[in-house]
C-alpha positions in Angstrom: 30.3 -71.0 -81.0 26.9 -72.4 -81.9 24.9 -74.5 -79.5 23.8 -76.8 -82.4 25.9 -79.3 -84.2 25.7 -81.3 -87.5 23.5 -84.4 -87.4 21.7 -83.1 -84.3 17.8 -83.2 -84.4 16.3 -79.8 -83.7 12.7 -78.5 -83.3 11.2 -75.3 -84.6 7.8 -74.6 -82.9 5.1 -72.2 -84.1 1.5 -72.1 -82.8 0.2 -75.7 -82.9 3.0 -76.9 -85.2 6.4 -78.4 -84.7 9.0 -79.0 -87.3 11.7 -81.6 -86.5 14.8 -81.5 -88.7 18.4 -82.7 -88.8 21.1 -80.0 -88.7 23.2 -80.4 -91.8 25.5 -77.4 -91.4 25.6 -74.1 -89.6 26.7 -70.9 -91.4 29.9 -69.5 -90.2 29.0 -66.0 -91.3 25.3 -65.8 -90.5 23.1 -67.2 -87.7 21.3 -69.7 -89.9 21.3 -73.5 -90.2 20.9 -75.7 -93.2 18.3 -78.2 -92.2 17.0 -81.5 -93.5 13.3 -81.7 -92.5 12.1 -85.0 -91.1 8.6 -84.5 -89.9 6.0 -81.8 -89.2 3.6 -82.4 -86.3 0.4 -80.4 -86.0 -1.9 -80.6 -82.9 -5.5 -81.0 -83.9 -8.4 -79.7 -81.9 -11.5 -81.9 -81.4 -13.5 -80.0 -83.9 -10.9 -80.2 -86.7 -10.9 -82.7 -89.5 -7.8 -82.7 -91.6 -8.3 -84.9 -94.6 -4.7 -84.4 -95.7 -3.6 -86.3 -92.5 -4.9 -89.5 -94.0 -2.8 -89.8 -97.1 -0.2 -92.5 -97.5 2.7 -90.3 -96.3 0.7 -89.0 -93.3 -0.4 -90.5 -90.1 -2.5 -89.4 -87.1 -1.4 -90.5 -83.7 -2.5 -90.0 -80.1 0.2 -88.4 -77.9 0.4 -88.2 -74.1 -1.5 -85.3 -72.6 -1.4 -83.3 -75.8 -4.3 -84.8 -77.8 -4.5 -85.8 -81.4 -1.7 -84.9 -83.8 -1.3 -85.0 -87.6 2.2 -86.2 -88.4 3.6 -85.4 -91.9 6.6 -87.2 -93.3 9.0 -84.7 -94.9 12.0 -86.9 -95.4 11.7 -86.9 -99.2 11.3 -83.1 -99.4 13.7 -80.2 -99.9 16.2 -78.9 -97.4 15.9 -75.4 -96.0 17.7 -72.6 -94.2 16.2 -71.2 -91.0 17.5 -68.8 -88.4 19.2 -70.5 -85.4 17.2 -68.2 -83.1 14.0 -70.2 -84.0 15.6 -73.6 -83.2 15.7 -75.6 -80.0 17.1 -79.0 -79.2 14.7 -81.8 -79.7 14.3 -83.9 -76.5 14.8 -87.7 -76.6 11.5 -88.2 -74.7 9.6 -86.4 -77.5 11.5 -87.9 -80.4 11.4 -91.6 -79.6 7.6 -92.1 -80.1 7.7 -89.9 -83.1 10.6 -91.6 -84.6 8.9 -95.0 -84.3 5.7 -93.7 -85.9 7.7 -92.0 -88.7 9.5 -95.2 -89.6 6.3 -97.1 -89.6 4.8 -94.9 -92.4 4.5 -96.2 -95.9 6.7 -94.3 -98.3 4.9 -92.3 -101.0 4.1 -94.3 -104.2 3.7 -93.0 -107.7 -0.1 -93.3 -107.6 -0.6 -91.2 -104.4 -2.5 -88.0 -104.8 -0.4 -84.8 -104.6 -0.8 -82.9 -101.3 -0.3 -79.2 -100.6 3.2 -78.5 -99.5 3.0 -78.3 -95.7 6.6 -77.2 -95.3 6.0 -74.2 -97.5 2.9 -73.3 -95.4 4.9 -73.7 -92.2 7.8 -71.5 -93.4 5.3 -68.8 -94.6 3.8 -68.8 -91.1 7.2 -68.4 -89.5 8.1 -65.6 -91.9 4.9 -63.7 -91.1 5.2 -64.3 -87.3 8.9 -63.3 -87.0 9.6 -60.7 -89.7 12.3 -58.9 -87.7 14.4 -62.1 -87.4 14.3 -62.7 -91.2 14.8 -58.9 -91.9 17.9 -58.9 -89.7 19.3 -61.8 -91.7 18.6 -60.1 -95.0 20.3 -56.9 -93.8 23.5 -58.9 -92.8 23.8 -60.1 -96.4 23.9 -56.6 -97.9 
């Protein structure tokens, strides 16, 4: 029995980034979850300037004791499958301020400049950081 359930909000952390997503469904045959990404949060250092954080679908925000973050709205993007092993439950105390900021963002409009796909970049980093987890999943399919 899985520790995650449909409609639950989870977090996948890697380095300075956190992906928050809604669990759509968990596989009954493999330890993967079908996720609907909501937002990607990246902690910025004082020396970093991320021009992509200032687009209409992005926002920067100050968070308690953790510094400056770039928050990227992923609600209009594609769903993805990720190993359950990389997921953790998102805490209410971390979600409430993020949820408020996310819903305050202006939705993308037709004239907005296209941005690099941050979700693709994040999943590539996960794949490179945890190859054994993904290889194990691939071997189970064969």
